[in-house]
N, C-alpha and C positions, 0 to 999 in steps of 0.2 A: 482514577482520572475520569473526569466527566466526559460524556459523549460530545465530540466536536469541540473540545476545549481550546485547541490550538488553532489559531488562524493567522496566517502570514502570507506574504506574496512574493513572487519572483521579482527580478529587477524591473520588469515592465509594470508591476503593480497588479498582475493578474494572479488570482488565487490558484495554487496547486494543491491538490489534496490526495491523500491516501486513505482508502477505506479498508479497515481491518476487520475481518470476521472474528466474532467472539461468541458464536452460537454454541450449538450442542457439541460440535466436534473441534472446531478451531478455538484456540485461545483458552482452553480449559485445562486446569490442573489435573483433571481426571484422565484426559487423553495424553497430554504432554506435561507431566509433572516436573520435568527437568528444565522447563522454559520459564523465564521471568516474563510473563505476559504483560504485566504493567510496565516493566522495563522496556519492552518493545515499543509500547505507545510513547513512553518518554523519549526514547532514542529518536523516534520520528519527529516528535514535536520540537525537540531541541535543535534540529537542523533547519527548522523553518518551514515545515509543511503543515497544512491543516490536516489534522487527524480526525477521521470520522470512524465511529464504531458501529458495525452492523450486527444484528443478532444472528443472521445466517445468510450467507451469500450463495449457498447451494452446493458447490462441488466438494462435498465433505470428504471424498476419497483423497483430496489434495490438501487437507488441512496442514498447515495454517495458511489460509487464503488471504491475499491482499490485492487490492485493485489500485493502480496508479492512474490518476485522472489528469489529463492535460488541462490547461486553462481554457476557459470558454472561447477566448480568441483563437487559440490553436485548434480547438474543436471545429470552429467554423472554417478553418483552413484545411481541415481533413485529418487532423491528429485524432487518434482513437485511444481509448483506455487500454491499459495493459493488465491482464489478469496474471497473478503469480500464485503458485501453490508450493507447499512444502517449505514455507519460510519459517525456519526454526533457528538458524544460526545467527547470533548477534552480529557477526561480521557481514552477513547478507543484509541485515537491516541497515547497516551503515551505508552500503552501496545503494540500496533503494532510496534511503533518505537523501543522500547527496544528489542522486540523479533527479529526484523530484524537486528538491530545493533549487536546482539549477535549471528548472523548467520542465523536466520530465518528457513524456512522449510528445514528439513533434518539435521540441526545442533542442534536445540533445540526444545523441546516440545512447542507446541502452548500454550500460556497463556489461562487459563480457561475463562477469561473475553472476549477473542477474539472468542472462539468457537461458540457462538450463532450467529455470524455474517458471518460465512462461507456460501457461495453460490456456486452453480454449475457454472462452466465455460459455457458461452453461446455456442451453436452450431455454427460452422462456416458455412456461407452461400455460 
């Protein structure tokens, strides 16, 4: 799957995206051989979110890391990105994808199934 290949919008026409770490620790068959990493990207794209792939997002101790971004309009209204770690279960991807496709942070409440996977954003160096 190409980087940033999927691009779609919520009902208001504002792009919602999920950034998926695929660097040295996250999204690699070496660290997580039981995970269909390309399948995760497809699952997210199929529900209508823009999927962006990053080489490394930083908090490697929490691999598989994903970041759910609110639309730019919701960002201006105070919504913030949500960092998730340990995203390995395909059922969790379904919850994340649906939430993002329905507007994500600032538009809809986070699904209960996603809450235990919230991590702190790493400090910038």
